[in-house]
C-alpha positions in Angstrom: 61.7 8.0 -27.5 59.4 5.8 -25.6 55.7 6.6 -25.4 53.4 5.5 -22.6 49.9 4.5 -23.6 47.3 5.1 -20.8 44.3 2.9 -20.3 41.0 4.6 -20.9 39.1 5.1 -17.6 35.5 6.1 -17.6 33.5 6.9 -14.5 29.8 6.0 -15.2 27.0 7.2 -13.0 25.0 4.0 -12.3 22.4 5.2 -9.8 21.1 8.6 -8.9 19.9 8.8 -5.4 17.5 11.8 -6.0 15.7 12.0 -9.4 12.6 13.8 -10.5 10.0 13.3 -7.9 6.9 14.0 -9.9 7.4 11.3 -12.6 8.6 8.7 -10.0 5.6 9.1 -7.7 2.8 6.6 -8.1 -0.1 7.9 -10.2 -2.6 5.8 -8.3 -3.4 6.9 -4.8 -3.9 4.0 -2.4 -6.7 5.2 -0.1 -6.1 2.5 2.5 -2.4 1.4 2.7 -1.4 -1.3 5.2 0.3 1.2 7.5 3.2 0.0 9.6 4.9 3.1 11.0 4.6 6.9 11.4 7.2 9.7 12.0 7.0 13.4 12.5 9.6 16.1 11.7 8.0 19.1 13.3 5.7 20.0 10.5 4.9 16.8 8.4 3.8 13.3 9.3 5.4 10.5 7.2 3.8 7.1 7.1 5.2 3.8 5.7 3.2 0.7 4.7 3.4 -2.9 3.9 2.3 -1.9 0.4 5.8 -0.5 -0.3 4.4 3.1 -0.1 5.5 6.2 1.8 3.0 8.9 2.2 3.1 12.4 3.8 0.4 14.6 5.4 0.2 17.7 7.5 -3.2 17.2 9.0 -4.2 13.5 8.3 -6.8 14.7 5.9 -4.8 15.2 2.7 -2.1 12.7 1.8 0.6 12.8 -0.9 2.5 9.8 -2.2 6.3 10.2 -2.0 8.8 9.2 -4.6 11.1 6.3 -3.8 14.2 5.9 -6.0 16.5 3.0 -6.1 18.5 1.2 -8.7 15.3 -0.1 -10.3 13.8 3.3 -10.3 11.1 2.5 -7.7 10.2 0.4 -4.7 8.3 -2.8 -4.4 9.2 -4.1 -0.9 7.4 -4.0 2.3 8.4 -1.1 4.6 8.3 -1.9 8.3 9.2 1.2 10.3 10.2 4.9 10.1 11.7 7.5 12.4 13.0 11.1 12.1 16.2 12.6 13.5 19.4 14.4 12.5 17.6 16.2 9.8 16.4 13.1 8.0 13.8 10.4 7.9 15.0 6.8 8.0 12.9 3.7 7.1 13.6 0.0 7.1 12.2 -2.6 4.7 12.5 -6.3 3.9 15.7 -5.7 2.0 19.4 -5.3 2.5 18.8 -1.6 1.9 17.4 1.2 3.9 15.4 4.3 2.7 16.2 7.9 3.7 15.0 11.3 3.0 15.7 14.9 4.0 12.2 16.1 3.5 9.9 13.0 3.4 8.9 13.6 -0.2 11.8 12.2 -2.2 13.6 9.1 -0.9 16.8 7.3 -1.9 17.9 3.8 -0.9 21.4 2.8 0.3 22.8 -0.6 1.4 23.1 -1.6 5.0 25.1 -4.2 6.8 21.8 -5.7 8.1 20.4 -8.9 6.8 17.5 -8.8 4.3 14.0 -10.0 5.1 14.1 -9.1 8.8 10.7 -8.2 10.1 11.6 -5.0 11.9 9.1 -3.9 14.4 10.1 -0.3 15.4 12.8 2.3 14.9 13.6 5.2 17.2 16.1 8.1 17.1 18.3 9.4 20.0 21.6 10.9 21.0 23.8 8.1 22.3 27.3 8.1 23.8 28.9 8.5 20.4 26.5 11.0 18.8 23.1 10.6 17.1 21.8 7.1 16.4 18.8 5.3 14.9 18.0 2.1 16.8 15.7 -0.5 15.3 14.3 -3.7 16.9 13.3 -7.0 15.4 11.0 -9.8 16.5 14.0 -12.2 17.0 15.7 -9.9 19.6 18.2 -8.3 17.2 18.7 -4.6 17.2 20.1 -2.5 14.3 22.0 0.7 15.0 22.8 3.4 12.5 24.8 6.6 12.8 26.3 8.8 10.2 28.8 6.1 9.3 27.3 2.7 9.2 24.5 0.2 10.0 25.4 -2.5 12.5 23.6 -5.5 13.8 23.7 -6.0 17.6 22.1 -8.7 19.7 20.1 -7.4 22.6 20.2 -10.6 24.6 16.4 -10.7 24.6 14.5 -13.6 22.9 12.2 -11.1 21.2 11.7 -7.4 20.8 8.6 -5.4 19.8 9.2 -1.7 20.6 11.8 0.9 21.6 12.0 4.3 23.2 14.7 7.0 23.9 15.0 9.5 26.7 17.5 10.8 29.3 20.4 9.7 27.1 19.3 6.1 27.1 17.7 3.7 24.7 15.2 1.2 26.1 14.0 -1.8 24.0 11.1 -4.0 25.1 9.7 -7.4 24.3 10.9 -10.3 26.3 11.6 -8.0 29.3 13.3 -4.7 29.0 16.9 -3.9 27.9 18.8 -0.6 28.0 21.8 1.0 26.5 23.6 4.3 26.3 25.3 3.6 23.0 23.3 0.8 21.4 26.5 -1.2 21.1 25.9 -3.3 24.2 22.6 -3.9 26.0 22.1 -4.4 29.7 19.4 -6.0 31.7 16.9 -4.2 33.9 15.5 -4.8 37.3 11.8 -4.6 38.2 10.5 -5.5 34.8 10.0 -9.0 33.3 7.6 -11.0 31.1 6.2 -9.8 27.8 6.3 -6.0 27.4 4.5 -4.5 24.4 5.4 -0.8 24.1 7.4 1.9 25.7 7.6 5.7 25.5 9.5 8.6 27.3 7.9 11.8 28.5 8.1 14.3 31.4 11.4 12.8 32.7 10.4 9.1 32.7 10.0 6.0 30.7 6.6 4.2 30.7 6.0 0.7 29.4 2.9 -1.5 29.2 2.8 -5.3 29.4 1.4 -7.2 26.5 -1.7 -8.3 28.4 -2.3 -4.7 29.6 -2.2 -5.8 33.3 0.9 -4.0 34.3 2.7 -0.7 33.7 6.4 -0.1 34.3 8.1 3.3 35.0 11.7 4.3 35.1 13.7 7.5 35.2 17.0 6.0 34.0 15.9 3.0 31.8 17.7 0.6 34.2 15.6 0.3 37.3 11.8 -0.1 36.8 8.8 0.1 39.1 5.9 -2.2 38.4 2.3 -1.2 39.1 -1.1 -2.5 38.2 -2.2 -0.7 35.0 -5.8 0.0 35.8 -7.8 0.7 32.7 -5.0 -0.1 30.2 -5.7 -2.2 27.1 -4.0 -5.4 26.0 -2.0 -6.0 22.8 -0.7 -2.4 22.2 1.6 -2.0 19.3 2.8 1.6 19.5 2.9 4.3 22.2 3.9 8.0 22.2 4.0 10.9 24.7 2.5 14.2 23.7 0.2 16.9 25.0 0.9 15.8 28.5 -0.3 12.2 27.9 1.0 8.8 27.1 -1.2 7.4 24.3 -1.1 3.8 23.1 -2.9 2.0 20.2 -3.1 -1.7 19.2 -5.1 -4.6 17.9 -8.9 -4.6 17.2 -8.9 -0.8 17.4 -8.1 -0.7 21.1 -6.2 2.1 22.7 -5.6 3.8 26.1 -4.2 7.0 27.5 -2.7 8.1 30.8 -1.3 11.4 32.2 0.9 9.7 34.8 1.7 6.3 33.2 0.0 4.3 35.9 -3.7 5.1 35.8 -5.1 4.4 32.3 -8.4 5.0 30.4 -9.2 2.8 27.4 -11.0 3.7 24.1 -11.9 2.0 20.9 -11.2 3.3 17.4 -12.1 1.1 14.4 -12.6 -2.4 15.9 -12.2 -3.9 12.4 -8.6 -2.7 12.1 -5.4 -3.4 14.0 -3.7 -0.1 14.8 0.1 0.0 14.2 1.3 3.5 14.8 0.5 6.7 16.8 2.4 10.0 16.8 1.9 13.5 18.3 2.5 16.6 16.2 0.9 20.0 15.3 -1.0 19.8 18.6 -2.8 16.5 17.8 -2.4 12.8 17.8 -2.6 10.7 14.6 -3.2 7.0 14.7 -2.9 4.6 11.7 -4.2 1.1 11.1 -3.0 -2.0 9.2 -6.1 -1.8 7.0 -5.7 1.9 6.3 -7.7 3.5 9.0 -6.6 7.1 10.0 -7.9 8.6 13.3 -7.1 12.0 14.8 -7.4 13.4 18.3 -6.6 16.8 19.9 -6.3 15.3 23.4 -5.7 11.6 23.0 -9.2 10.9 24.5 -11.8 11.7 21.8 -10.9 10.5 18.3 -12.3 11.5 14.9 -12.1 9.0 12.0 -10.6 10.5 8.9 -10.4 7.3 6.9 -12.0 4.1 8.3 -12.0 1.1 6.0 -13.6 -2.1 7.2 -14.8 -4.1 4.1 -12.2 -6.9 3.8 -12.5 -7.6 0.1 -14.1 -5.5 -2.6 -15.8 -7.2 -5.5 -17.6 -4.4 -7.5 -18.2 -0.7 -7.6 -21.2 1.4 -9.0 -22.0 5.1 -9.2 -25.3 6.9 -9.0 -27.0 9.9 -7.4 -23.6 11.5 -6.8 -22.3 8.5 -4.8 -19.9 5.6 -5.3 -21.0 2.3 -3.7 -18.4 -0.5 -3.3 -19.5 -4.0 -2.1 -17.5 -6.9 -0.8 -17.2 -9.7 1.7 -18.2 -7.8 4.7 -20.6 -5.1 3.5 -21.1 -1.9 1.7 -18.9 1.2 1.6 -20.1 4.5 0.2 -18.2 7.6 -0.9 -19.1 10.9 -2.5 -15.7 11.5 -4.0 -14.1 8.1 -4.4 -11.5 8.9 -1.7 -13.3 9.0 1.7 -15.4 5.9 2.2 -17.8 5.0 5.0 -19.3 1.6 5.8 -23.0 1.5 5.5 -24.1 -2.1 5.6 -22.6 -5.3 7.0 -24.3 -7.6 4.6 -22.0 -10.6 3.9 -20.5 -12.0 0.8 -21.7 -9.4 -1.7 -20.5 -10.1 -5.2 -22.0 -7.3 -7.4 -23.7 -3.9 -7.4 -25.6 -1.8 -9.9 -27.5 1.5 -10.1 -30.8 2.0 -11.9 -34.3 3.3 -11.4 -32.9 5.7 -8.8 -31.8 2.8 -6.7 -28.7 0.7 -5.8 -29.0 -3.1 -5.8 -26.4 -5.4 -4.5 -26.3 -9.2 -4.7 -24.6 -11.9 -2.6 -23.4 -15.5 -3.0 -25.8 -16.7 -0.3 -29.1 -15.8 -2.0 -29.6 -12.3 -0.5 -30.3 -9.2 -2.6 -30.2 -5.8 -0.8 -31.4 -2.4 -2.2 -31.0 1.2 -1.2 -32.2 4.6 -2.5 -29.4 6.6 -1.0 -26.6 4.1 -0.4 -26.8 4.7 3.3 -29.9 2.6 4.4 -30.3 -0.9 2.9 -33.2 -3.3 2.8 -32.7 -7.1 2.6 -34.6 -9.3 0.1 -33.8 -12.9 0.8 -34.4 -14.9 -2.4 -33.4 -18.3 -1.1 -30.9 -20.8 -2.4 -28.9 -19.0 -5.1 -25.3 -18.0 -5.7 -25.6 -14.6 -7.3 -22.5 -13.5 -9.1 -23.6 -10.3 -10.8 -26.3 -7.7 -11.2 -27.0 -5.1 -13.9 -29.7 -2.6 -14.9 -31.0 -2.1 -18.4 -34.1 -0.4 -19.9 -36.4 -0.5 -16.9 -35.3 -3.8 -15.3 -32.7 -5.1 -12.9 -31.3 -8.6 -13.6 -29.6 -10.6 -10.9 -27.7 -13.6 -12.3 -25.7 -16.5 -11.1 -26.1 -20.2 -10.5 -27.6 -22.8 -8.1 -25.5 -24.0 -5.2 -23.1 -26.9 -5.7 -20.4 -27.7 -8.1 -20.3 -24.9 -10.7 -19.9 -27.3 -13.7 -23.1 -29.0 -12.6 -25.0 -25.9 -11.6 -28.1 -24.4 -13.3 -28.3 -20.8 -14.3 -30.2 -18.5 -11.9 -32.0 -15.4 -13.2 -34.2 -13.0 -11.1 -35.6 -9.7 -12.4 -37.1 -6.6 -10.8 -38.4 -3.2 -11.9 -37.8 -1.5 -8.6 -35.0 -3.5 -6.9 -37.4 -4.6 -4.1 -39.9 -7.0 -5.7 -38.1 -9.9 -7.5 -39.3 -12.8 -9.6 -37.2 -15.7 -10.9 -37.3 -18.0 -13.9 -37.0 -21.7 -13.6 -34.3 -23.0 -15.9 -36.9 -24.9 -18.0 -38.6 -21.6 -18.6 -35.5 -19.9 -19.9 -34.6 -19.9 -23.6 -30.9 -20.1 -24.8 -29.5 -21.7 -21.6 -28.6 -25.4 -21.0 -30.4 -27.1 -18.2 -27.0 -27.6 -16.4 -23.4 -26.7 -16.7 -24.0 -23.0 -17.8 -24.5 -20.0 -15.6 -23.9 -16.2 -15.5 -20.4 -15.4 -14.4 -20.6 -11.6 -15.1 -23.4 -9.4 -16.4 -23.6 -5.9 -17.9 -26.1 -3.8 -19.9 -25.9 -1.0 -22.5 -29.4 0.0 -21.8 -31.1 -1.8 -24.7 -29.4 -5.2 -24.2 -27.9 -7.3 -21.5 -24.7 -9.3 -22.1 -23.6 -12.2 -19.9 -20.3 -13.9 -19.6 -21.0 -17.7 -19.4 -19.5 -19.7 -16.6 -19.3 -23.4 -16.1 -16.3 -24.3 -18.2 -17.5 -22.7 -21.5 -15.0 -20.7 -23.5 -15.5 -17.8 -25.9 -19.1 -17.7 -24.7 -21.3 -14.6 -24.3 -25.1 -14.6 -24.2 -27.4 -11.6 -24.8 -31.0 -10.7 -24.2 -33.1 -7.6 -24.9 -33.5 -5.1 -22.1 -36.9 -3.9 -23.2 -40.2 -5.5 -24.1 -42.0 -8.3 -22.2 -40.3 -11.1 -20.3 -37.0 -9.3 -20.0 -34.3 -11.8 -18.9 -36.1 -14.9 -20.3 -35.0 -15.1 -23.9 -31.2 -15.3 -24.5 -29.1 -16.0 -27.6 -25.4 -16.4 -28.3 -23.5 -13.1 -29.0 -22.4 -13.1 -32.6 -19.1 -11.9 -34.1 -16.8 -13.1 -31.3 -13.2 -13.1 -32.7 -11.1 -16.2 -33.2 -8.5 -14.7 -30.8 -10.9 -15.4 -27.9 -11.0 -19.2 -28.6 -10.2 -21.2 -25.5 -10.7 -18.3 -23.1 -13.5 -18.4 -20.5 -15.1 -15.0 -20.4 -14.8 -13.8 -16.7 -15.6 -10.1 -16.6 -18.0 -8.0 -18.7 -18.7 -4.3 -18.3 -20.4 -1.6 -20.4 -18.6 1.7 -20.0 -18.2 4.9 -22.1 -20.3 3.4 -24.9 -18.2 0.2 -25.1 -18.6 -3.4 -24.1 -15.4 -4.6 -22.5 -15.0 -8.3 -21.8 -12.0 -10.0 -20.2 -11.2 -13.6 -20.9 -8.8 -15.5 -18.7 -7.5 -19.1 -19.0 -6.6 -21.3 -16.0 -3.0 -20.7 -16.9 -3.5 -17.0 -16.3 -3.2 -16.0 -19.9 -5.7 -13.3 -20.8 -7.4 -11.6 -23.8 -9.6 -8.5 -24.0 -12.4 -8.1 -26.5 -14.4 -5.0 -27.0 -17.4 -3.8 -29.1 -19.3 -0.6 -29.7 -22.5 -2.4 -30.5 -22.3 -5.9 -29.1 -22.2 -7.4 -32.6 -18.8 -6.5 -34.1 -15.9 -7.4 -31.7 -12.2 -6.5 -31.7 -9.6 -8.5 -29.8 -6.7 -7.0 -27.9 -4.0 -9.5 -26.9 -2.5 -9.3 -23.4 0.8 -11.1 -23.7 3.1 -11.9 -20.7 0.7 -10.6 -18.1 -0.8 -13.1 -15.6 -3.5 -12.9 -13.0 -5.8 -10.3 -14.5 -9.2 -10.0 -12.9 -11.1 -7.1 -14.5 -10.9 -4.5 -17.2 -12.5 -1.2 -18.2 -12.3 1.7 -20.7 -11.4 5.2 -19.6 -9.6 8.3 -20.8 -9.4 6.8 -24.3 -7.5 3.7 -23.1 -8.2 0.2 -21.9 -7.2 -0.6 -18.3 -6.8 -4.1 -16.7 -6.1 -4.9 -13.1 -5.2 -8.0 -11.2 -2.9 -9.7 -8.8 -0.2 -8.0 -6.7 -1.7 -4.6 -7.3 -1.1 -4.7 -11.0 -2.6 -1.9 -13.1 -2.0 -1.9 -16.8 -3.0 0.6 -19.6 -3.1 -0.2 -23.3 -1.1 2.5 -25.1 0.2 2.6 -28.6 -0.4 -1.1 -29.1 1.2 -2.3 -25.9 0.2 -2.9 -22.3 2.1 -0.6 -20.0 2.2 -1.2 -16.2 1.2 1.9 -14.3 2.8 3.0 -11.0 1.8 0.5 -8.3 -0.3 1.6 -5.4 0.1 -1.7 -3.6 2.5 -4.7 -4.1 0.9 -7.4 -2.0 -2.9 -7.1 -2.4 -4.8 -8.4 -5.4 -7.2 -6.2 -7.3 -10.5 -7.8 -8.4 -12.5 -4.9 -9.9 -12.0 -1.6 -11.7 -14.6 1.1 -12.2 -14.4 4.2 -14.5 -16.8 7.1 -14.7 -17.2 10.6 -13.4 -13.6 11.4 -14.4 -12.2 8.9 -11.9 -10.8 5.4 -12.2 -11.1 3.3 -9.1 -9.6 -0.2 -8.6 -10.4 -2.3 -5.5 -9.8 -5.7 -4.1 -8.5 -7.9 -1.4 -7.8 -6.6 2.1 -10.0 -3.5 1.5 -7.6 -2.0 -0.9 -8.9 0.9 -2.9 -6.8 2.7 -5.6 -8.0 6.0 -7.0 -6.7 8.0 -10.0 -7.9 10.9 -12.1 -4.6 11.1 -14.0 -4.0 10.2 -17.6 -2.2 6.9 -18.1 1.6 7.1 -18.5 4.0 5.1 -20.6 6.9 6.1 -18.4 6.7 4.8 -14.8 9.9 6.4 -13.4 12.5 8.9 -14.3 15.4 6.6 -14.7 19.1 7.4 -15.5 20.9 5.2 -18.0 23.8 3.3 -16.6 26.1 4.8 -19.2 25.1 8.4 -18.3 27.8 11.1 -17.9 29.3 11.4 -14.5 28.5 15.1 -14.7 24.8 14.4 -14.0 23.1 14.0 -10.7 23.9 15.5 -7.3 27.6 14.6 -7.3 30.3 14.4 -9.9 33.3 12.0 -9.7 36.4 12.9 -11.7 39.7 11.2 -12.0 43.2 12.6 -12.7 46.0 10.0 -12.7 45.4 7.8 -9.7 43.5 10.3 -7.7 39.6 10.6 -7.7 37.7 13.6 -6.5 34.0 13.8 -5.7 32.3 17.1 -6.1 28.8 18.2 -5.0 26.5 19.9 -7.5 25.6 22.4 -4.7 27.5 24.5 -2.2 26.6 23.5 1.4 25.9 26.2 3.9 27.0 24.1 6.9 29.5 21.4 7.6 28.9 17.9 6.5 30.6 14.7 5.5 31.4 12.5 2.4 31.4 8.8 3.0 32.2 6.0 0.5 30.7 2.5 0.8 31.1 -0.8 -0.9 28.0 -2.4 -2.4 27.8 -4.7 0.6 27.5 -1.6 2.9 31.1 -1.6 4.3 32.4 1.9 4.8 35.6 2.5 2.8 36.4 6.1 3.5 35.0 9.2 5.2 36.0 12.9 5.0 34.6 16.0 6.6 33.5 18.9 4.4 33.3 22.4 5.9 30.7 25.0 5.1 31.2 26.1 1.5 33.4 23.1 0.6 32.2 21.1 -2.3 34.9 18.6 -3.1 36.8 15.7 -1.4 39.7 13.7 -2.7 39.4 10.0 -2.4 42.4 7.6 -1.8 43.3 5.3 -4.7 42.4 2.2 -2.6 38.8 3.4 -2.5 38.3 3.3 -6.2 40.0 0.0 -6.5 36.7 -1.5 -5.5 35.2 -0.8 -8.9 31.6 0.1 -7.8 31.0 2.3 -4.8 28.2 4.3 -3.3 29.1 7.9 -2.3 26.9 9.6 0.3 26.9 13.2 1.5 25.3 14.0 4.9 24.9 17.5 6.0 23.4 20.9 5.2 20.0 19.4 6.1 20.1 16.7 3.5 21.3 13.2 2.7 22.1 12.4 -0.9 23.7 9.3 -2.5 24.9 8.2 -5.9 26.5 5.0 -7.1 29.6 5.2 -9.4 31.1 2.4 -11.4 34.7 2.4 -12.6 34.9 1.0 -16.1 38.4 0.3 -17.5 
């Protein structure tokens, strides 16, 4: 008798397209994402950003971060554009994958046949000759079309493209002229329109387009033949346009925008002139416009606009809190907030480097010798000291100290120290009158106070160097001495950031190589080191919620937990963080490009809800089983309407597709499909799109 030994075959679930949204969502809210696109599904706006974030809102006032799940458990790539149609949101990023969601709150990623790192400009949904389609346009003139089966790359024949619109059964793409198509497979030229076209939209039976210079408007009923007219009152450099509420509304660079009820006669307006607006949509009886620096503006009629979020400080350096207000300072001024979430610009003072609160007053310093003060954070008074590079300011006892160095090369500079009891009247010490400082080569890089003493991090090439002085008595700020008890672990580290928070001194030391160490003390005398291995580019640190936090380049936020530094969910991937503030139950990090991250949550040691690659194939939203040579995919739910099961290779090539009727949960896959080893199975229908990746292990 002959026995046949069968090979063991295991189906392993490699990636779950939809996992637990709560744990995967970032715990840090980015107040001002670099918005790139906006979509609306009839009830909810969905915005995408260059920070790699997707956010949702109903009214523009309250925003929620969405969960993005891919095979790394998150997302770190720039997202260029988003559109809604066929019961799903679709977004494109600088990746060989696209993102999709049935509700805007939980997103999965799937492969496309499109090249990675393409700077997509816009995406639009429509019903083409072969059914529903998403059509995306890129700066190099390429279009990408997606239906329920596949993504394809199609050349438009234009040298460049910037925008797209759909209407009357036609797609129109604009940029270097205007092209049209009924199926997005082949693009035809148009008559009556030439030159650089910026944006297009469809409304009330016609297409309307605006030239890049704002001089001309073009109209068409069929997307093929266009009429050119002078666009009186239109604005130049528009980046997005929509039709809603009986008006065409466009927004663009430097906060400019314009509206028209007929597409030919236009009226211009200005939003935040410090922001380039990238997206506008109409929904719930109002327009919503978003900027590349995080501005959010709302309008009921497209004419009068209300700023909901309007960031304009280009780079934040420090944050302070007092009298119920947060004050953040940076390169181009002062921003003030009562809740740490909504900020308003209150001063345009330049090159501010530090801010402190004391004696019922805010004081901010700059690197050009200016000190400004304010009692309420709204109105500021200038106090020009003269030639000085102020790096920091602190309040202790009854005295402000503004510290820094003289202009010139830092290594040859002299320390600069000015003091004031009221923040308005300042007096300085000559370096020869100071005790404890060298006459050159040393200066204050960062300054903080516990109330009874000031501690300064020493700049100028010194390592493991902190100085202190008493905050009470006569001649505050004059007599300094070296801080005792600094640990050996700080040897070789220049001390770059010093804060006193929650009854602790927290000092960050960073080498030129990017290596960092944190030292802390309850009394300024006995210090404890905390190593920070394998983390580069840190800029600032603080203590909050019983944990140490450090922030730095590329939006990195780290919490020290159970002896290790754990990276927290990122709020931005391409903007550096230079400061972090903690008090009043909030932690706020800020930095380059006006980025502000806000959190009231406890730190977490688990960033995402991930599924092990060896997990059972019974988990997730689908199950793949095998009997003999046949494989069957089964949904974990029963659809109420018809849908489809499609199988793709990891390169995005469709291998198989089967229809599922209402109530049907399973589809049998041909043997050739599973011979590919790893496949992605996607179900589309019943108001949802879900995907999973399966790997055949022999």
